[in-house]
VODOBA-645126 format. One record per residue (C-alpha): x, y, z. Coordinates in steps of 0.05 Angstrom, whole numbers, plus 5000, padded with zeros to 4 digits. Layout:
> X; Y; Z
...
***
This chain:
> 3998; 3116; 8483
> 4024; 3179; 8504
> 4086; 3194; 8490
> 4104; 3129; 8440
> 4130; 3080; 8475
> 4111; 3068; 8553
> 4045; 3098; 8577
> 4046; 3169; 8604
> 4028; 3181; 8673
> 3952; 3216; 8686
> 3994; 3288; 8692
> 4006; 3287; 8620
> 3968; 3344; 8585
> 3920; 3307; 8531
> 3900; 3333; 8463
> 3872; 3308; 8404
> 3851; 3337; 8324
> 3877; 3382; 8281
> 3847; 3441; 8331
> 3878; 3416; 8396
> 3815; 3390; 8428
> 3818; 3350; 8491
> 3807; 3281; 8495
> 3763; 3250; 8548
> 3759; 3186; 8590
> 3725; 3132; 8553
> 3740; 3089; 8608
> 3780; 3054; 8665
> 3811; 2986; 8670
> 3862; 2951; 8712
> 3924; 2936; 8673
> 3953; 2910; 8737
> 3951; 2989; 8762
> 3897; 3022; 8741
> 3895; 3049; 8671
> 3849; 3108; 8634
> 3827; 3100; 8564
> 3817; 3155; 8522
> 3758; 3173; 8471
> 3816; 3168; 8418
> 3837; 3111; 8446
> 3908; 3125; 8475
> 3919; 3111; 8544
> 3948; 3134; 8613
> 3966; 3098; 8679
> 3954; 3120; 8735
> 3994; 3086; 8782
> 3988; 3133; 8837
> 3919; 3108; 8856
> 3901; 3036; 8897
> 3868; 2979; 8868
> 3867; 2943; 8938
> 3858; 2963; 9008
> 3925; 2964; 9041
> 3937; 2906; 9112
> 3918; 2965; 9155
> 3851; 2983; 9124
> 3780; 2957; 9163
> 3775; 2909; 9102
> 3841; 2891; 9077
> 3848; 2878; 9002
> 3777; 2900; 8991
> 3779; 2928; 8913
> 3783; 3004; 8916
> 3738; 3049; 8884
> 3761; 3086; 8831
> 3706; 3143; 8798
> 3697; 3180; 8725
> 3655; 3235; 8719
> 3598; 3225; 8672
> 3630; 3281; 8622
> 3690; 3238; 8628
> 3733; 3301; 8645
> 3753; 3281; 8726
> 3773; 3221; 8758
> 3770; 3205; 8829
> 3818; 3143; 8854
> 3854; 3126; 8931
> 3924; 3151; 8933
> 3971; 3105; 8947
> 4019; 3160; 8989
> 3964; 3173; 9044
> 3909; 3138; 9024
> 3862; 3200; 9011
> 3813; 3201; 8959
> 3839; 3250; 8901
> 3803; 3285; 8841
> 3848; 3305; 8777
> 3839; 3320; 8701
> 3880; 3288; 8647
> 3920; 3352; 8648
> 3920; 3381; 8717
> 3949; 3356; 8794
> 3917; 3323; 8847
> 3862; 3355; 8893
> 3843; 3318; 8957
> 3771; 3314; 8959
> 3764; 3308; 9043
> 3802; 3288; 9092
> 3746; 3255; 9122
> 3746; 3213; 9057
> 3803; 3145; 9065
> 3820; 3076; 9037
> 3823; 3057; 9118
> 3744; 3066; 9105
> 3729; 3022; 9036
> 3683; 2966; 9039
> 3645; 3012; 9096
> 3634; 3073; 9052
> 3629; 3090; 8970
> 3641; 3167; 8935
> 3586; 3179; 8878
> 3603; 3244; 8841
> 3563; 3291; 8806
> 3565; 3287; 8731
> 3610; 3348; 8716
> 3654; 3321; 8778
> 3647; 3380; 8825
> 3611; 3349; 8886
> 3626; 3282; 8920
> 3575; 3241; 8965
> 3590; 3180; 9006
> 3541; 3126; 9008
> 3553; 3078; 9077
> 3547; 3017; 9093
> 3498; 3035; 9153
> 3463; 3046; 9101
> 3456; 3122; 9089
> 3499; 3181; 9069
> 3561; 3202; 9102
> 3604; 3266; 9072
> 3577; 3316; 9019
> 3628; 3356; 8988
> 3636; 3420; 8947
> 3696; 3413; 8900
> 3667; 3484; 8879
> 3683; 3520; 8938
> 3717; 3463; 8980
> 3668; 3467; 9039
> 3661; 3389; 9066
> 3597; 3381; 9111
> 3558; 3315; 9145
> 3479; 3300; 9122
> 3441; 3353; 9121
> 3394; 3364; 9185
> 3446; 3320; 9212
> 3404; 3265; 9186
> 3441; 3209; 9159
> 3380; 3164; 9129
> 3374; 3207; 9064
> 3368; 3166; 8994
> 3401; 3205; 8941
> 3356; 3219; 8872
> 3404; 3252; 8832
> 3420; 3331; 8818
> 3396; 3379; 8768
> 3438; 3380; 8704
> 3457; 3447; 8716
> 3486; 3419; 8777
> 3457; 3466; 8820
> 3403; 3431; 8861
> 3408; 3363; 8896
> 3340; 3318; 8905
> 3338; 3275; 8966
> 3288; 3234; 8993
> 3272; 3196; 9072
> 3212; 3176; 9107
> 3166; 3194; 9057
> 3186; 3270; 9042
> 3222; 3294; 8989
> 3272; 3349; 8992
> 3313; 3396; 8942
> 3375; 3426; 8970
> 3426; 3478; 8933
> 3494; 3464; 8942
> 3500; 3486; 9008
> 3445; 3446; 9038
> 3404; 3489; 9044
> 3332; 3467; 9034
> 3294; 3506; 8967
> 3235; 3459; 8977
> 3203; 3409; 9016
> 3140; 3346; 8991
> 3111; 3302; 9033
> 3101; 3245; 8973
> 3093; 3165; 8985
> 3127; 3167; 8908
> 3209; 3158; 8903
> 3237; 3201; 8837
> 3304; 3179; 8806
> 3318; 3243; 8773
> 3313; 3320; 8780
> 3300; 3367; 8713
> 3337; 3438; 8711
> 3277; 3473; 8734
> 3285; 3446; 8796
> 3212; 3426; 8803
> 3193; 3366; 8758
> 3222; 3302; 8788
> 3223; 3230; 8748
> 3192; 3171; 8769
> 3201; 3110; 8754
> 3125; 3061; 8753
> 3155; 2983; 8773
> 3129; 2917; 8794
> 3175; 2877; 8839
> 3222; 2910; 8826
> 3224; 2914; 8742
> 3211; 2982; 8725
> 3178; 2990; 8649
> 3129; 3054; 8662
> 3152; 3140; 8679
> 3115; 3192; 8706
> 3136; 3266; 8726
> 3116; 3293; 8793
> 3114; 3367; 8809
> 3144; 3386; 8878
> 3110; 3445; 8886
> 3042; 3423; 8886
> 3047; 3340; 8898
> 3009; 3328; 8833
> 3042; 3274; 8783
> 3023; 3253; 8709
> 2993; 3191; 8695
> 3032; 3130; 8684
> 3058; 3111; 8614
> 3096; 3050; 8593
> 3160; 3059; 8562
> 3168; 3029; 8500
> 3224; 2996; 8502
> 3253; 2932; 8470
> 3222; 2865; 8497
> 3258; 2848; 8560
> 3288; 2914; 8574
> 3275; 2950; 8642
> 3296; 3017; 8662
> 3357; 3019; 8703
> 3359; 3087; 8709
> 3332; 3154; 8697
> 3356; 3224; 8677
> 3342; 3296; 8653
> 3378; 3330; 8589
> 3386; 3397; 8603
> 3330; 3412; 8553
> 3280; 3377; 8608
> 3274; 3320; 8565
> 3274; 3245; 8598
> 3338; 3203; 8591
> 3325; 3127; 8598
> 3383; 3082; 8619
> 3374; 3001; 8607
> 3432; 2956; 8619
> 3445; 2887; 8609
> 3507; 2846; 8617
> 3552; 2871; 8553
> 3520; 2934; 8536
> 3484; 2999; 8567
> 3436; 3036; 8518
> 3405; 3110; 8528
> 3338; 3132; 8498
> 3302; 3200; 8502
> 3225; 3189; 8528
> 3168; 3216; 8526
> 3131; 3219; 8588
> 3066; 3233; 8549
> 3067; 3180; 8498
> 3123; 3128; 8529
> 3150; 3129; 8455
> 3226; 3119; 8450
> 3297; 3148; 8417
> 3349; 3109; 8412
> 3408; 3157; 8436
> 3473; 3114; 8441
> 3499; 3049; 8464
> 3559; 3044; 8506
> 3592; 2958; 8511
> 3608; 2941; 8571
> 3665; 2896; 8595
> 3676; 2862; 8657
> 3725; 2898; 8694
> 3715; 2969; 8657
> 3702; 3031; 8705
> 3655; 3067; 8654
> 3643; 3147; 8661
> 3578; 3161; 8706
> 3578; 3090; 8741
> 3573; 3127; 8811
> 3535; 3194; 8781
> 3499; 3222; 8836
***
């Protein structure tokens, strides 16, 4: 606990190790309010966060999202005082994401967060996309080109480009939602590389994905599909790129999530890490863009 005695609140600065390295968030759980569990085992309470939607919300009693950025440094919650979605770090104060994102609409819209916690997009029950917020600039916008039917493929690892898709069209946007590349394609990529040109596309049969190919967003050419050599009974649940342009495959079961580095040429994989899944826990990157 931080400090010894009752758990600390989220405003407490958390350091660990002889060199004073900042701890990150391992996961969040209800206890009965939201509580962060850090990578060094210590705990931080977040009593300011809604757990269920209030009586005057559209979906009263609906579970309220709590989101952790994939880097484990930022967390997002709807605060009890005014129902607004806020962002904060372990040692920092609250920052309102957008006054257009409120607990009143929980169950009708859900926040998705970039890996570094600097960008938020809401997904709506329409289905479609709602609010786009760049936390680096503080700018809030509606869907690009006034079209809410976009689907999110994801951010590049450098967090500079966002790949969106609709009606057999793929568009790479910058953080200001200006279109940088367009491609007509029937392929449906799940990830964008740091070159802002290469996209990773799953190859699926009956919603079970075991294959992979790469798509060039300038030329429209795609590599030949390869079967990713996952363990028997495992399938691709998510794709991403690391900063070096290598494909990262995530596969999940009821009890664990495993990350592999995969070759787009041979399908050979190397296990990187495994994270235990426990019912009720929120993990970093669970709602990653």
